[in-house]
N, C-alpha and C positions, 0 to 999 in steps of 0.2 A: 090527714092534716098534719103538717109538720109542727112539732112543739115549739113554743115561743123562744126558748133559749137556743135551740138548734136553728130555728129560722133566723134568729138575730145573728148568729155566727155566720150562717150562710150568706145573708144579705150584706153583712159587713165586708165580706170578701168579694162582693160583686160591685162592678161599676160599669157605666156605659163607656165603651171605647171609641166607637165611631158610627157615623151614619154614611152609607154609601149612596151616591147618586150617579147615574150615567150621564155623561156629557157629550154634546155634539162636536165641540171643538175644544180640545184641551188647552191650547194656548189662550184662547179667548176666555175660557173659564178661569184659568190661573190668573189672568190679568184682573178679572172681576174680583175674585176672592182675595187675592194678595194686594193689588193696588187700590181698588175701590174700597174694600172692606178692611184692609190692613192686616189680613192674616199672613202667616208665614208658610212657605212651602217647606214642609217638614221632611218629606222624602218622596222620591219618585222612582218608579221601576218599570222598565219595559219588559214584556213577556212575549218575545217573538214567536215562540211556538204556539201560543194562544192568541196571538195578534191583538193584544190589549196592553194598555198602560194604566198603572195606578199612581195617583198623586194624592198625598195626604196633606191637608192644609188645616191650620188652626191658629189660635192665639197664644198657645203655650205648648210645650212638649207633651207628647202623647202619654207620658208616664204620669202627668198631672191632670190633664183635661181631655174631655171627649173632643174629637176632631171630625172633619169631613173627608171621606174618601171619594175622590173624583175618579170615576172609571171611564176611560176612553177606549171603546172597541174600534179598532182600526177599520176604516172603510164604512163605518156606520155614521151617518150625518144627521139623523133625527130619530126621535122616540115619541111614542104616544105616552104622555104623562099619566093618563088614566084618571080615575076619580077616587082612588083609595088613599094616595099620599096627600098629606095636607100641606105642611110647610116646615121649614127650619125656623128657629128663633134665636135672636141675639139680644142680649141686654145692653142698653146704652144709657149714658147718664143724662143727656139732654136730647130728647127725640127731635125737637124742632131744629136745633143746630145741626144734628147729625143728618137729617133729611136734606137740609139746605146744602151741606157739604157734599153729600152723595149726588144730588142733582147737578151740582157744579162739575162733578166728575163724570157726568153722563149716565148715571144710574137711573133706571126707570122706577119712579115711585108710583105704585099702583093703588095705594090707599094713603092719603095724606095723613099726617100726624094729628091725633086727637084722641079723646077718651074712647075706650072700647065700648061697643054696644052693650047696654045694660050694666055698665060699670064706670069706674072713674080712672083707671090706669091708662095713661097715654100710650098709644100704640101707633104703628104705621106698617105698611107692607111695601117691600121692594121686590123686584123680579131679577133673577140672574139671566145670563144670555141664553139659557136653555129653557126658560119659562118657569123655573121653580120659584115659588114664592118664599120670601124670607120675612118673618115678622120681626119688627124691632119693638122692644118693650122698654119703656123708660123705667129705669131702676136707679134711683138716686144713690150715688156712691159706687155705681157699677164700674168695674175696670174695663172700659171700652177700648 
């Protein structure tokens, strides 16, 4: 077991950088994350030898916040999402207004806003073009 001082130093130096998801159509996914959810395309790089493209999206620079890495494998148009991955989560200030705005942009809301089961925090779920679920969690004062 790592000692408490040493563990604290180690953890202080650690932070989550990104979550990678594979996407079926990069342009469609970028439109969803950047236009519908208001993220910024932070960087994009093609790897011709490996036949894939990486695009990083987020609400702020990678030096400050965790981001999402969208991986597009050329020539691959669908994936089995499996049952191990759960969802991404985004904090929003007003869940009801946010869901209404997202619906107006054509975003699929798969769980309408309301209190979480066995709790009181208002949540909702939306779905990206690839079928990934994204939980919206109401957090008053959130920088959405």
